[in-house]
N, C-alpha and C positions, 0 to 999 in steps of 0.2 A: 504494500500500500504506500509506504513512504520510501521513495527511491534511495535516499541516503543510507538506509539500512541494508541496501544491496550493493553499495559501493565498497571496493576493496583496493588497497594499495598493493600492487604487484610489480616488482622490479622497477620502481620509481615511476610507474604508470598507474593511473586510476582506471579500474575496470568496473563495469556494472553487470552483475549477474541478473539474468531474467528471473531465476528462481533461486531461493536460498532454502536450505534444509535445516531442521532442528537437530542439534547435537546436545543431548541432555545428559544429566547425571542420573543414574538409577541406583537405588539401594539394592545390593545383591545379598547382603547379610546384615545383621543388626548393626555392625560397625564398619562395613566395607561398601564402597560404591564403585561403579564402572561408568565409563563414557559409553554413550549409545547414540550413534548417528542414524537417522532414519530419513527416508525419502518423503518430501512434502508433496501432498496432493491437495488441491483446493477443495475437492469434494471429500467431505469428512467421512462419507460411507466407504470411500477407497482408502483414505488415510488411516483411519482407526484400526482396522484389522491388520494392515501391514505393519503399523507401528507396534501392535501387540505381539506380532510374530517376531519382530526385530528385538523387542525387549526380552522376550522369552529366550531368544538365541543368545543375547549378550549376558543374561543371567547365568547361562551355562558356559559361556566363553568370555569372561570379564576382561576388560582392557582399560588401560589408562593412556592409550595412544589414539590420536586421530590420524587419518590418512595424511601422510606428508604432502604438503603443497595444496591440500584441499582447503579453499577459503570461501566456498559458497555455502557457508554455514551460519547459524545463529547459535551461540553457546548459551545454554539455559540450565539453571539449577534451582532447586527448591530447598528451603530450610524450614519445614513445617513446625519445627520445635522452637523457633526463635523469632521474635519480633525485633526488627532492627531499624535504625534510622539511616544507616549508610552501609555500603558493601563495596569492597574493592576486589576485583578478580586479578589473578596473575596474568601478565601479558609479556610476550617476548618483544624485545626492542630491536633485535637484529636477527633476521630481517623484520621489518615493521609488521606487527600483528594488528590487523584492522578489522577483525571479526567482532561484531557487537556481542555483548554479554548481558544476560538478564538473570536476576535472582529474585525469587519470591520468598517471603517469610511467613510467619505464623499469623493467621487471621485473629484479630482481636476486636473487642468492642470499646468504644470511647465516645462519651457524650451522646449515647443513643445511636451511634453509627457503627457499622461494621467497617473495619479498616484492614487493609492488606499491604504489608510492606512490599514494594517493588522497586528494585534498583536496575537502572539501565546504564551501561558503560559503553561508550563508543569512541572511536578515534576522532579527535577534534579537527583534524585536517579534512575529514569527510563529512562531519555533521556538527551542527551547532545546537544551542539550546532550543531554538524554534522547532527543530526536527524531533527532539526529545519531547517537547510539549505536545506536538501533534500526536505522537505515539501515546502519551498519557491520556490525551483527550479521547482517543479511540478506545483505549482500555476502559476508561470510565464510562463511555457510552455503552459498551458491551455489558458492563455490570448493571447499568440502569435499565437497559432495554435489550436483552440478549437475543431477542427474536428478529430484530431489525438489522439488515445489512449495513455496514458502516463504510464510509468513504472519508479520506483525510480532509 
């Protein structure tokens, strides 16, 4: 939806991917996790069963490696045990790592509202605060009216 989340720096060039795929962390044991990259499909009825298959496979074959050179990803993690006010992901500096990163925290109630910590980290050469704000607006709109398709 927001093109800047598909931009990557590759060999001093900026490229835009037509599609980016989620690369998530999954819990494989009570204290261990694995990376799990899955293919994105806009049609949820296609995406969900293939994602479930991939998660089942990775639980049997855990890894902490992503495919070298693959940057058409969105790194995502969840910390359902913790509510946070900020979150920083590790990033490689050489070569430049420009894959956006997302983290969700523990849902909590405050002032009669349900709140969900959500951190987004992107490469500032590719996106600015306005692009982050557009993303947060879309997420908020989904929470308020999940049945209505959203546009930036």
